[in-house]
Structure formats: structure tokens, C-alpha cells
C-alpha positions as CSV (number, residue, x, y, z in Angstrom):
1,M,141.5,150.5,-109.9
2,V,143.6,148.2,-107.5
3,A,146.0,145.9,-109.3
4,V,145.4,142.2,-108.7
5,T,148.4,140.3,-107.5
6,Q,146.9,136.9,-106.5
7,L,146.1,133.9,-108.7
8,T,143.0,131.7,-108.6
9,R,143.1,128.0,-107.6
10,R,141.6,126.2,-110.6
11,L,143.8,123.1,-111.1
12,G,143.0,119.6,-109.8
13,T,145.3,116.6,-109.5
14,V,144.7,115.4,-113.1
15,D,145.3,118.8,-114.6
16,A,148.5,119.4,-112.5
17,T,149.8,115.9,-113.3
18,A,149.2,116.5,-117.1
19,I,151.1,119.8,-117.0
20,G,154.0,118.1,-115.3
21,L,154.0,115.0,-117.6
22,G,153.5,117.2,-120.7
23,S,156.5,119.2,-119.7
24,M,158.7,116.1,-119.2
25,L,157.6,114.4,-122.4
26,G,158.6,117.3,-124.5
27,A,161.2,117.5,-127.2
28,G,163.8,115.9,-124.9
29,V,162.4,112.4,-125.4
30,F,162.8,112.8,-129.2
31,A,166.4,114.2,-129.1
32,V,168.2,113.7,-125.7
33,F,169.0,110.0,-126.0
34,A,171.5,110.6,-128.9
35,P,173.9,112.9,-127.1
36,A,173.5,110.8,-123.9
37,A,174.5,107.7,-125.8
38,A,177.5,109.6,-127.3
39,S,178.7,110.2,-123.7
40,A,177.7,106.8,-122.1
41,G,177.5,104.3,-124.9
42,G,175.3,101.3,-124.0
43,A,175.4,102.5,-120.3
44,V,172.9,105.2,-121.3
45,L,170.2,103.2,-119.3
46,V,172.4,103.3,-116.2
47,A,172.7,107.1,-116.8
48,L,168.9,107.3,-117.1
49,V,168.4,105.5,-113.8
50,I,170.9,107.9,-112.1
51,A,169.1,110.9,-113.6
52,G,165.7,109.4,-112.5
53,F,166.9,108.9,-108.9
54,V,168.2,112.4,-108.6
55,A,165.0,113.6,-110.1
56,Y,163.0,111.6,-107.5
57,C,165.0,113.2,-104.7
58,N,164.3,116.6,-106.2
59,A,160.6,115.8,-106.7
60,T,160.2,114.8,-103.0
61,A,161.9,118.0,-101.9
62,S,159.7,120.1,-104.3
63,A,156.5,118.4,-103.2
64,Q,157.3,118.8,-99.5
65,L,158.2,122.5,-99.9
66,A,155.2,123.2,-102.3
67,A,152.8,121.7,-99.8
68,A,154.1,124.0,-97.0
69,Y,154.4,127.1,-99.3
70,P,151.5,126.9,-101.8
71,A,152.3,130.1,-103.7
72,S,153.8,130.8,-107.1
73,G,157.6,130.9,-107.5
74,G,158.7,127.3,-106.9
75,T,162.2,127.0,-105.4
76,Y,162.6,130.8,-105.7
77,L,160.0,131.1,-103.1
78,F,161.2,128.1,-101.0
79,G,164.8,129.3,-101.0
80,R,163.7,132.8,-99.8
81,E,161.5,131.5,-97.1
82,V,163.8,128.8,-95.7
83,L,167.4,129.8,-96.6
84,G,167.2,133.6,-97.3
85,P,166.7,136.0,-100.2
86,W,170.1,135.4,-101.9
87,W,169.5,131.6,-102.2
88,G,166.0,132.3,-103.5
89,F,167.4,134.6,-106.1
90,L,170.0,132.1,-107.2
91,A,167.3,129.5,-107.7
92,G,164.9,131.8,-109.5
93,W,167.5,133.3,-111.7
94,G,168.8,129.9,-112.7
95,F,165.3,128.8,-113.5
96,V,164.4,131.8,-115.5
97,I,167.5,132.0,-117.7
98,G,167.8,128.3,-118.2
99,K,164.1,127.7,-119.0
100,T,163.9,130.8,-121.3
101,A,166.6,129.3,-123.4
102,S,164.8,125.9,-123.3
103,C,161.7,127.6,-124.6
104,A,163.7,128.7,-127.6
105,A,165.1,125.2,-128.1
106,M,161.6,123.7,-127.9
107,A,160.2,126.2,-130.4
108,L,163.0,125.6,-132.8
109,T,162.6,121.8,-132.4
110,F,158.9,122.1,-133.2
111,A,159.7,124.2,-136.3
112,A,162.4,121.8,-137.5
113,Y,159.9,118.9,-137.5
114,A,156.9,120.9,-138.7
115,A,158.4,123.2,-141.3
116,P,162.1,122.4,-142.3
117,G,163.7,125.4,-143.9
118,W,161.4,127.9,-142.1
119,E,162.5,127.1,-138.6
120,R,163.0,130.7,-137.2
121,P,159.8,132.4,-138.4
122,I,157.6,129.3,-137.6
123,A,159.2,129.0,-134.2
124,A,158.5,132.7,-133.4
125,A,154.9,132.2,-134.6
126,A,154.5,129.2,-132.3
127,V,155.8,131.2,-129.3
128,V,153.3,134.0,-130.0
129,V,150.3,131.7,-130.3
130,L,151.1,129.8,-127.1
131,T,151.8,133.0,-125.2
132,V,148.3,134.2,-126.2
133,V,146.8,130.8,-125.1
134,N,148.5,131.2,-121.7
135,C,147.1,134.8,-121.4
136,F,143.5,133.4,-121.5
137,G,143.8,131.4,-118.3
138,I,145.5,128.3,-116.7
139,T,142.5,126.0,-117.4
140,R,142.9,126.5,-121.1
141,T,146.6,125.8,-120.7
142,A,145.8,122.5,-118.9
143,L,143.3,121.5,-121.6
144,L,145.7,122.1,-124.5
145,T,148.5,120.3,-122.6
146,K,146.3,117.2,-122.2
147,V,145.5,117.2,-125.9
148,L,149.1,117.4,-126.9
149,L,150.2,114.9,-124.3
150,S,147.7,112.4,-125.7
151,V,149.2,112.7,-129.2
152,V,152.7,112.3,-127.9
153,L,151.8,109.1,-125.9
154,I,150.1,107.5,-128.8
155,V,153.1,108.2,-131.0
156,L,155.6,106.9,-128.5
157,V,153.6,103.7,-127.6
158,G,153.1,103.0,-131.3
159,T,156.8,103.5,-132.1
160,V,157.9,101.1,-129.4
161,A,155.4,98.5,-130.4
162,L,156.4,98.6,-134.1
163,A,160.2,98.8,-133.5
164,L,160.8,96.2,-130.8
165,P,160.2,93.1,-133.0
166,A,163.2,94.4,-135.1
167,A,165.6,94.3,-132.1
168,A,169.1,93.1,-133.1
169,P,171.6,94.8,-130.8
170,A,175.1,95.3,-132.2
171,G,178.3,97.0,-131.2
172,D,180.3,97.2,-128.0
173,W,177.9,98.5,-125.4
174,F,180.2,99.4,-122.6
175,T,183.1,101.5,-123.9
176,R,182.7,104.6,-121.8
177,G,183.9,105.3,-118.3
178,P,182.1,106.7,-115.2
179,L,182.6,110.3,-116.3
180,G,180.8,109.6,-119.5
181,V,177.9,108.0,-117.6
182,L,177.6,111.0,-115.3
183,Q,177.7,113.4,-118.2
184,A,174.9,111.5,-119.9
185,A,172.9,111.5,-116.6
186,G,173.3,115.3,-116.5
187,L,172.0,115.6,-120.1
188,L,169.1,113.2,-119.5
189,F,168.2,115.2,-116.4
190,F,167.1,117.9,-118.9
191,A,164.2,115.6,-119.8
192,F,163.0,115.1,-116.2
193,A,162.9,118.7,-115.2
194,G,159.2,119.3,-116.1
195,Y,157.7,118.5,-112.7
196,A,159.1,121.9,-111.6
197,R,156.2,123.4,-113.4
198,I,153.8,121.9,-110.9
199,A,155.6,123.6,-108.0
200,T,155.7,126.9,-109.8
201,L,151.9,126.7,-110.3
202,S,151.3,126.0,-106.6
203,E,149.2,129.2,-106.2
204,E,146.7,127.9,-108.8
205,V,146.3,124.3,-107.4
206,R,143.2,123.3,-105.4
207,E,144.0,121.6,-102.1
208,P,147.7,122.0,-102.6
209,T,148.8,120.0,-99.5
210,R,147.2,116.9,-101.1
211,T,147.3,117.6,-104.8
212,I,150.9,118.8,-105.3
213,P,152.7,115.7,-103.9
214,R,150.5,113.4,-105.9
215,A,150.9,115.3,-109.1
216,I,154.6,115.7,-108.9
217,L,155.3,112.0,-108.1
218,G,152.7,110.8,-110.5
219,A,154.1,112.8,-113.4
220,L,157.7,111.7,-112.6
221,G,156.7,108.0,-112.3
222,G,154.9,108.2,-115.6
223,A,157.8,109.9,-117.4
224,M,160.3,107.3,-116.0
225,V,158.2,104.4,-117.4
226,V,158.0,106.0,-120.9
227,Y,161.8,106.9,-120.9
228,L,162.8,103.4,-120.0
229,A,160.6,101.9,-122.7
230,V,161.9,104.3,-125.3
231,G,165.6,103.9,-124.2
232,V,165.5,100.1,-124.3
233,T,163.9,100.2,-127.7
234,L,166.4,102.6,-129.2
235,L,169.4,100.6,-127.8
236,L,168.0,97.2,-128.9
237,V,167.1,98.3,-132.4
238,L,169.8,100.9,-133.3
239,G,172.6,99.8,-130.9
240,P,174.6,102.4,-129.0
241,D,176.9,103.5,-131.8
242,R,174.2,104.3,-134.3
243,L,172.0,105.8,-131.6
244,A,174.8,108.2,-130.7
245,E,175.1,109.4,-134.3
246,S,171.4,109.8,-135.0
247,K,169.8,113.2,-135.4
248,A,166.3,111.8,-135.2
249,P,166.5,108.5,-133.2
250,L,162.8,107.7,-133.1
251,A,162.4,108.3,-136.9
252,D,165.5,106.1,-137.5
253,V,164.2,103.3,-135.3
254,L,161.1,103.0,-137.5
255,T,163.1,103.1,-140.6
256,V,165.3,100.2,-139.4
257,A,162.2,98.3,-138.3
258,G,160.9,98.5,-141.8
259,H,158.3,101.2,-141.4
260,P,159.9,104.3,-143.1
261,G,156.5,105.6,-144.2
262,L,155.4,106.0,-140.6
263,T,158.2,108.5,-139.7
264,I,155.7,111.2,-140.4
265,A,154.0,110.1,-137.2
266,V,157.2,110.8,-135.3
267,R,157.3,114.3,-136.8
268,I,153.8,114.9,-135.6
269,G,154.6,113.5,-132.2
270,A,157.8,115.6,-131.9
271,A,156.0,118.7,-133.0
272,A,153.2,118.1,-130.4
273,A,155.7,117.3,-127.7
274,S,157.6,120.4,-128.4
275,L,154.5,122.5,-128.3
276,G,153.3,120.9,-125.1
277,A,156.7,121.5,-123.4
278,L,156.9,125.1,-124.7
279,L,153.4,125.8,-123.4
280,A,154.1,124.6,-119.9
281,L,157.5,126.3,-119.9
282,I,156.1,129.7,-120.7
283,T,153.5,129.2,-118.0
284,G,156.1,128.2,-115.3
285,I,158.6,130.9,-116.2
286,G,155.9,133.5,-116.1
287,R,154.9,132.5,-112.6
288,T,158.5,132.5,-111.4
289,A,159.1,135.9,-112.9
290,M,155.9,137.2,-111.2
291,A,157.1,135.9,-107.9
292,M,160.5,137.5,-108.3
293,A,158.9,140.8,-109.3
294,R,156.8,140.7,-106.1
295,N,160.1,140.9,-104.2
296,R,161.6,143.4,-106.6
297,D,164.2,140.9,-107.8
298,L,162.7,141.6,-111.3
299,P,160.9,144.8,-112.4
300,P,157.8,145.2,-110.2
301,F,155.3,145.8,-113.0
302,L,155.7,142.0,-113.9
303,A,153.9,141.1,-110.6
304,T,150.5,142.3,-111.8
305,V,147.8,139.5,-112.4
306,D,145.1,140.0,-115.0
307,S,141.8,140.5,-113.2
308,R,139.7,138.7,-115.8
309,F,141.7,135.6,-116.5
310,G,143.8,135.3,-113.4
311,V,147.2,135.1,-115.1
312,P,150.4,137.1,-114.8
313,R,149.9,138.5,-118.3
314,R,152.7,141.0,-118.3
315,A,155.3,138.4,-117.1
316,E,154.1,135.9,-119.7
317,V,154.2,138.5,-122.5
318,A,157.7,139.5,-121.4
319,V,158.8,135.8,-121.5
320,G,157.2,135.3,-124.9
321,A,158.9,138.4,-126.3
322,T,162.3,137.3,-125.0
323,V,161.9,133.9,-126.5
324,C,160.9,135.3,-129.9
325,V,164.1,137.4,-129.9
326,L,166.2,134.3,-129.1
327,V,164.6,132.1,-131.8
328,L,165.1,134.8,-134.4
329,L,168.7,135.6,-133.5
330,A,170.4,132.8,-131.6
331,D,171.7,129.4,-132.3
332,L,170.6,127.3,-129.3
333,R,171.3,123.8,-130.5
334,G,173.7,123.4,-127.5
335,V,171.1,124.6,-125.0
336,V,170.5,121.2,-123.3
337,G,173.7,121.3,-121.2
338,F,173.3,125.0,-120.3
339,S,169.7,124.4,-119.3
340,S,170.6,121.3,-117.3
341,F,173.2,123.3,-115.4
342,G,170.8,126.0,-114.4
343,V,168.1,123.6,-113.4
344,L,170.5,121.5,-111.4
345,V,171.5,124.6,-109.4
346,Y,167.8,125.3,-108.9
347,Y,167.2,121.9,-107.5
348,A,170.3,122.0,-105.3
349,V,168.7,124.9,-103.6
350,A,165.4,123.0,-103.3
351,N,167.1,120.1,-101.6
352,A,168.9,122.4,-99.2
353,S,165.7,124.2,-98.4
354,A,163.8,120.9,-97.8
355,Y,166.6,119.7,-95.5
356,R,166.0,122.8,-93.3
357,Q,162.3,122.2,-92.9
358,P,161.0,121.4,-89.4
359,V,159.7,117.9,-88.5
360,S,156.1,119.2,-88.7
361,E,156.5,119.9,-92.4
362,R,158.4,116.8,-93.4
363,R,157.0,114.1,-95.5
364,W,160.2,112.2,-96.5
365,P,163.5,111.5,-94.7
366,R,166.3,114.0,-94.7
367,W,168.7,111.6,-96.4
368,L,166.8,112.0,-99.6
369,N,167.6,115.8,-99.5
370,V,171.3,115.1,-98.9
371,A,171.3,112.6,-101.8
372,G,169.5,115.0,-104.0
373,F,171.8,117.9,-103.2
374,V,175.0,115.9,-103.8
375,G,173.5,114.4,-107.0
376,C,172.7,117.8,-108.4
377,V,176.2,119.2,-107.7
378,V,177.9,116.1,-109.1
379,L,175.8,116.1,-112.3
380,A,176.2,119.9,-112.7
381,V,180.0,119.9,-112.5
382,T,180.4,116.9,-114.7
383,L,178.4,118.3,-117.6
384,P,180.5,119.3,-120.7
385,F,182.9,122.0,-119.8
386,G,181.4,124.7,-122.1
387,S,178.0,124.2,-120.5
388,V,179.4,124.6,-117.0
389,L,181.5,127.7,-117.9
390,I,178.6,129.5,-119.6
391,G,176.1,128.5,-116.9
392,A,178.3,129.6,-114.1
393,G,179.1,132.9,-115.9
394,V,175.4,133.8,-116.5
395,L,174.5,133.0,-112.9
396,A,177.4,135.2,-111.7
397,V,176.2,138.1,-113.8
398,G,172.7,137.8,-112.2
399,L,174.1,137.8,-108.7
400,L,176.4,140.7,-109.4
401,A,173.5,142.7,-110.9
402,R,171.4,142.1,-107.8
403,L,174.3,143.1,-105.6
404,A,174.7,146.3,-107.5
405,I,171.0,147.1,-107.4
406,R,170.7,146.3,-103.7
407,S,173.8,148.2,-102.6
């Protein structure tokens, strides 16, 4: 029996956009504003705009590349095709390690809201269930993502509507310098990174030349509107100082607004958001791992596609197993900075690749690629020092391992 190594195109624009938006409106929107406010103070909205602009530059680069190379792998594939194998490996390795750690963080966040005190076993169980869902086909992944996304949007819209009437900003809003704003932008970038999932699913999208750009920019635009609404509400109701100290900002904002009994809705929303992001993350990492395995940058047996359901089952099971080990053994509360570092490296390669594309493949001006590349590098190096050090070290280990294997 011949092994299948090609995926089936099943996703339309709505499905692809939902997967991207579901990835961006994950656990980050419930947690990332607090550490960002600790770095930037009241200028957290400035940091959000900076992160959003860099994300827009990256999105245009990803959309342009994905339309030209509609196969699984995202920037791993783009880097290989345009810049060469080593650049592709750098992007792919950064994506796989950063997002695998993010999967663990999403699973633990879900468990913390859904079953306090039982975080690790419940997180592992969630990973197992969602890995099984992914193994039954991408259309089932898209359907569940849309259901979870609907729950999250209802919770966020309701929270903003109930909390805004209690707006009473207090405290000194602008006490941080430019470095703090850039650090906050790097942390907030973690929340924007979900549109990469659309590019990694390129091989499963119908009419990719038309669908992928629309889905990527649609998902990013929708996420930006939601983040701005949530950020403004948190700042106006809690103030920058209280926001920076909060462990559950959206629950706290309802309490301050006089609706403590409704914080259970935030728990439900956070749990749904975490599950939606985790589902899409496992999907995207599995596709990238499959693409790397096709080129023997990862074990070749991971490249096989299930003949019945059209998914890279071995790659997804391997990702799920790795995440289960992490949630049972590791403390990943500081994963946001590390994940942001890896993803910023990933998008720096995407911008460099898009810059090198010929005129016949271009959809946006080259200056956006330059701005995106510079923005990724600046945000990466201004993240907290520990995140930069660990991220650079893990990337170096991967590069040295590839060098040793290829020698």
C-alpha cells in the first residue's frame, strides 16, 4: 500500500478565517494585557497598535507567500523555496518549539479556569481529546473552532458592554519609557500570532490564491477590533496599575463594575478560548512538522497523511504526546515571552522571503516587508532578557543538530 503524503483541499474562506481568528482570540486575550500593562503602563494601547502594525506587515507577507506556495508548512516552506533550506529550517524550528510550548500554556490555562487544583491531569486530558478531534479531519477542526469562537465572542462583547459604564480611570498612565512599550508590544504580539495557522493550512484551502489573503487579513482585522475594545475597557475600569497586578483582568473588571456573579461567564469564555487556540495550534504544528519531515528536517515517518481523513495523523499524535509530557512535568507560566521570541524569528524569515519574491508574485509593496522584518527583530531583542536568552539557545541547539545530521 502506497503511503499518502498529500492533503485534501476542504476549507473555504469562512472556515479558514474562523481558524485564524479562533487562534488569535485564545487564552492571550484573557491574560496578556496584565504583563503588557506591567511593562508599558497606560501606554499599553500604544504597544497594542505597534504589535498590530508589525502583525499586519507579517500578515501581508504570509498571505503573499501562501498564495504563491499553497502547500503545508507556512514560513518553513516559504523560507526554503525563496531563501534556502537553512532559513526554512530556522523558521520551522522556531515555530514548532515555540508553539508546542504555547500548546502546553493554553492547556494549562484552560484547566486553571475549568478545574482549579487539577490543572495538570485536566490539561493533559484536553490535549488528548483535541488531538483525537484533529485526527478525524480538518473540517471537524473548523466546525469545533467556530463553535468555540462564538462562545468567546459572546463573553467578550458582554464583558465590555457591562463593564464600560463603570469606567473611572485612576493612576498615572504614562510612567514607563520606550523600552517598556516595546517589551509590551513583543508580549502582545503573542496574541496576534494565530493567523500563521491559515498559512500552515495552505494545502487544505480551496482556491488558495484568493482565499488565503482574504482569510489572513480578515482574521487579523477582526482580532484587532476585539483587542482594542477589550484593552480600552480594562484601562478605563481598572486603571493601568491595577491591571498590571491582576491575574484575571476580565474577571476583575466585572467585579469592579458590580457584576461579581458573572465572573463564571469569563471562566467559561477563557476555557473556550484556550480550547479553541489549543485546537488550532495542534493543527498548525502538525502540518509544519509534516512539511519538515518531507524534507528530512524531522523524522520522515511524520510526513505520512492518513488516507481516510486526509490529516498528518502521525505528526499530530507526536505533537499531542509532547504537549502532554510538558503539561505534566513543566512549569510554563513564563512561556509567553519565549513563544513570542520564536514566532518573531519565524516572521522575520517570512518578511525576508516576501521581499525576495518577483514582481509577478507581489501583492503589496516591498517597504511593508522591510518594516515587518525590522519590527520583528526589534520586538524580539527587546523582550525580557530571560526569554531572549532561552529562545536563542533553543534555536541554536536546533541549528547545531541539523548541522551535525547533515555533515
